TORLOBA-632557 format. One record per residue (C-alpha): residue number from 1; residue in three letters; x, y, z. Coordinates in Angstrom, 3 decimals. Each point is the difference from the previous one (the first is absolute). Layout:
REM TORLOBA-632557
{site NUM, Ala, {X, Y, Z}}
...
***
This chain:
REM TORLOBA-632557
{site 1, Met, {0.334, -1.755, -29.523}}
{site 2, Ser, {-0.845, 3.781, -0.874}}
{site 3, Lys, {-3.703, -1.145, 0.875}}
{site 4, Thr, {1.155, -1.325, 3.469}}
{site 5, Ile, {1.767, 2.805, 0.827}}
{site 6, Ser, {-2.261, 2.556, -1.024}}
{site 7, Ala, {-2.554, -2.177, 2.369}}
{site 8, Leu, {2.204, 0.381, 2.730}}
{site 9, Thr, {0.653, 3.423, -0.468}}
{site 10, Val, {-4.326, 1.058, 0.064}}
{site 11, Gly, {0.097, -2.886, 3.021}}
{site 12, Ala, {3.018, 1.865, 2.062}}
{site 13, Ala, {-2.127, 3.583, -0.812}}
{site 14, Ser, {-3.121, -1.256, 0.569}}
{site 15, Leu, {1.023, -1.199, 3.569}}
{site 16, Leu, {1.950, 3.391, 0.501}}
{site 17, Met, {-2.787, 1.660, -0.605}}
{site 18, Leu, {-2.257, -1.524, 2.056}}
{site 19, Cys, {2.820, -0.193, 3.192}}
{site 20, Leu, {0.584, 4.117, -0.600}}
{site 21, Gly, {-3.798, 0.463, -0.671}}
{site 22, Gly, {0.884, 1.787, -3.271}}
{site 23, Gln, {-2.648, 2.201, -1.606}}
{site 24, Phe, {-1.984, -1.867, -2.598}}
{site 25, Gly, {-3.374, -0.879, -1.462}}
{site 26, Val, {-1.629, -3.246, 1.072}}
{site 27, Ala, {-1.560, -1.416, -3.268}}
{site 28, Ala, {-3.654, -0.095, 0.135}}
{site 29, Glu, {-2.534, -1.226, -2.563}}
{site 30, Lys, {-2.061, 2.945, -0.963}}
{site 31, Gly, {-0.232, 3.361, 1.200}}
{site 32, Thr, {3.132, 2.015, 1.027}}
{site 33, Ala, {2.844, -1.700, 1.484}}
{site 34, Val, {0.705, 1.446, 3.650}}
{site 35, Ala, {3.766, 0.568, 1.017}}
{site 36, Val, {1.254, -1.551, 2.745}}
{site 37, Val, {2.332, 2.545, 1.649}}
{site 38, Gln, {1.176, -2.342, 3.047}}
{site 39, Gln, {-0.576, -3.455, 0.750}}
{site 40, Trp, {0.910, -2.995, 2.689}}
{site 41, Arg, {-0.793, -3.384, 0.025}}
{site 42, Gly, {0.983, -2.927, 2.310}}
{site 43, Phe, {-1.667, -3.241, 2.053}}
{site 44, Asn, {0.243, 1.239, 4.145}}
{site 45, Ala, {-2.616, 2.720, 0.491}}
{site 46, Ser, {-1.499, -0.312, 3.567}}
{site 47, Gln, {-3.079, 0.457, -1.521}}
{site 48, Glu, {-2.142, -3.031, 0.398}}
{site 49, Ala, {-3.087, 0.142, -1.832}}
{site 50, Pro, {-0.086, 0.728, -3.735}}
{site 51, Arg, {-0.671, 3.439, -0.623}}
{site 52, Arg, {-0.720, 2.717, -3.074}}
{site 53, Val, {0.933, 3.507, 0.767}}
{site 54, Val, {0.428, 3.531, -1.548}}
{site 55, Val, {1.593, 2.343, 1.957}}
{site 56, Lys, {0.141, 3.897, -0.023}}
{site 57, Asp, {1.008, 1.519, 2.932}}
{site 58, Gln, {3.220, -0.294, 2.682}}
{site 59, Lys, {-1.868, -1.551, 2.820}}
{site 60, Ala, {-1.270, -2.952, -2.032}}
{site 61, Trp, {3.245, -0.588, -1.952}}
{site 62, Glu, {1.681, -0.100, 3.274}}
{site 63, Glu, {-2.100, -2.765, 1.152}}
{site 64, Val, {0.384, -1.695, -3.643}}
{site 65, Trp, {3.818, 0.181, 0.114}}
{site 66, Ser, {0.087, -1.589, 3.556}}
{site 67, Ala, {-2.004, -2.932, -0.922}}
{site 68, Met, {2.241, -0.494, -3.125}}
{site 69, Val, {3.499, -0.096, 1.915}}
{site 70, Gly, {-1.635, -2.691, 1.954}}
{site 71, Tyr, {2.164, -0.679, 2.914}}
{site 72, Leu, {3.275, 2.127, -0.886}}
{site 73, Glu, {1.282, 1.333, 3.135}}
{site 74, Pro, {1.010, 2.974, 0.018}}
{site 75, Lys, {-3.041, 0.812, -2.269}}
{site 76, Pro, {1.423, 1.972, -3.202}}
{site 77, Glu, {-1.449, 3.587, -0.216}}
{site 78, Ala, {-3.019, 0.207, -2.746}}
{site 79, Pro, {1.461, 1.807, -3.220}}
{site 80, Lys, {-1.418, 3.175, -0.655}}
{site 81, Val, {-2.947, 0.377, -2.383}}
{site 82, Asp, {-1.658, 2.917, -1.200}}
{site 83, Phe, {-3.635, -0.523, 0.648}}
{site 84, Asp, {-0.721, 3.319, -1.667}}
{site 85, Ser, {0.578, -1.438, -3.297}}
{site 86, Gln, {0.934, -4.173, 0.750}}
{site 87, Met, {-2.118, -2.710, 1.678}}
{site 88, Val, {1.007, -3.624, 1.350}}
{site 89, Ile, {-1.652, -3.207, -1.284}}
{site 90, Ala, {0.856, -3.158, 1.897}}
{site 91, Val, {-0.962, -3.532, -0.220}}
{site 92, Phe, {0.501, -2.551, 2.559}}
{site 93, Met, {-0.402, -3.658, -0.011}}
{site 94, Gly, {-0.172, -0.487, 3.670}}
{site 95, Arg, {1.705, -2.647, 1.992}}
{site 96, Arg, {0.793, -3.498, -2.253}}
{site 97, Ser, {1.575, -3.168, 2.011}}
{site 98, Thr, {2.782, -0.577, -2.591}}
{site 99, Gly, {1.707, 1.966, -2.929}}
{site 100, Gly, {-0.395, -0.240, -3.288}}
{site 101, Phe, {-3.082, 2.421, -0.091}}
{site 102, Ser, {0.111, 3.627, -1.485}}
{site 103, Ile, {-2.266, 2.661, -0.832}}
{site 104, Gln, {0.909, 2.796, -2.586}}
{site 105, Ile, {-1.747, 2.878, -1.526}}
{site 106, Thr, {0.403, -0.689, -3.520}}
{site 107, Gly, {-1.453, 3.166, -1.480}}
{site 108, Ile, {-2.052, 3.506, 0.583}}
{site 109, Glu, {-2.148, 1.725, -2.252}}
{site 110, Leu, {-1.737, 2.995, 0.053}}
{site 111, Asn, {-3.270, 0.686, -1.744}}
{site 112, Asp, {-3.045, 1.243, 1.778}}
{site 113, Lys, {0.983, -2.126, 2.884}}
{site 114, Met, {3.771, -0.974, 0.769}}
{site 115, Val, {0.113, -4.105, -0.540}}
{site 116, Val, {2.878, -1.798, 1.976}}
{site 117, Ala, {0.429, -3.194, -1.249}}
{site 118, Val, {1.526, -2.436, 2.914}}
{site 119, Lys, {1.035, -3.686, -0.745}}
{site 120, Gln, {0.543, -2.512, 2.321}}
{site 121, Ser, {2.204, -3.222, 0.149}}
{site 122, Ser, {-0.236, -2.771, 2.439}}
{site 123, Pro, {2.470, -3.053, -0.720}}
{site 124, Pro, {-1.286, -2.943, -1.528}}
{site 125, Pro, {-1.520, -3.376, 2.052}}
{site 126, Gly, {3.115, -1.792, 1.067}}
{site 127, Ala, {2.954, 2.545, -0.305}}
{site 128, Ile, {2.467, 0.247, 1.811}}
{site 129, Thr, {-0.163, 3.414, 1.992}}
{site 130, Thr, {1.889, 1.477, 2.862}}
{site 131, Gln, {-1.481, -0.670, 3.092}}
{site 132, Ala, {-0.314, 3.596, 1.498}}
{site 133, Leu, {-2.983, 2.550, 0.513}}
{site 134, Thr, {0.179, 2.452, -2.697}}
{site 135, Ser, {-2.513, 2.931, -0.920}}
{site 136, Pro, {0.795, 1.374, -3.479}}
{site 137, Tyr, {-0.853, 3.388, -0.783}}
{site 138, His, {0.703, 2.827, -2.866}}
{site 139, Val, {-0.683, 3.424, 0.588}}
{site 140, Val, {0.381, 2.753, -2.576}}
{site 141, Val, {0.269, 3.701, -0.314}}
{site 142, Val, {-2.123, 1.191, -2.986}}
{site 143, Ala, {-1.565, 3.858, -0.743}}
{site 144, Lys, {-2.763, 1.104, 1.782}}
{site 145, Thr, {-3.369, -0.138, -1.291}}
{site 146, Asp, {-3.552, 0.824, 1.514}}
{site 147, Lys, {-1.779, -2.977, -2.252}}
{site 148, Pro, {-1.001, -3.105, 1.388}}
{site 149, Val, {2.622, -3.198, 0.686}}
{site 150, Glu, {-1.206, -3.294, -0.820}}
{site 151, Phe, {2.448, -3.063, 0.234}}
{site 152, Val, {-1.003, -2.797, -2.105}}
{site 153, Asp, {1.968, -3.428, -0.356}}
{site 154, Asp, {1.993, -0.811, -2.840}}
{site 155, Lys, {-0.177, -3.515, -0.960}}
{site 156, Lys, {2.218, 0.082, -2.602}}
***
């Protein structure tokens, strides 16, 4: 019973942090784990093509934010990001014909370059899914670096 309650508490806390964009480190296998300052994840972006992007200025951030909030009207204003000390990393899966798809930044590590691990999931063949267009995304704010950024597929 206590293990179940502990698991539920940890799960609820994790969900709350995800929803609120709390500050925590994204796990990394090697190198220095990079702390995520704020994040957003969803399934209804207006980004039609797959895209992985690093944003280091306000104009580019507003473009990514606009693609991320998709078809919301009125569009919410882009949150403030201090581009002197922070940058945005965004991954978009692109438009999909059904639900059941997802994309997630699963790890960020920093050595001689910043490595961003990205996991994409698709529904298994024959799965029952929502019959609606979706466009999954995951966007995070991290400390700025001038090192090159490499996106890698997380095959776990």
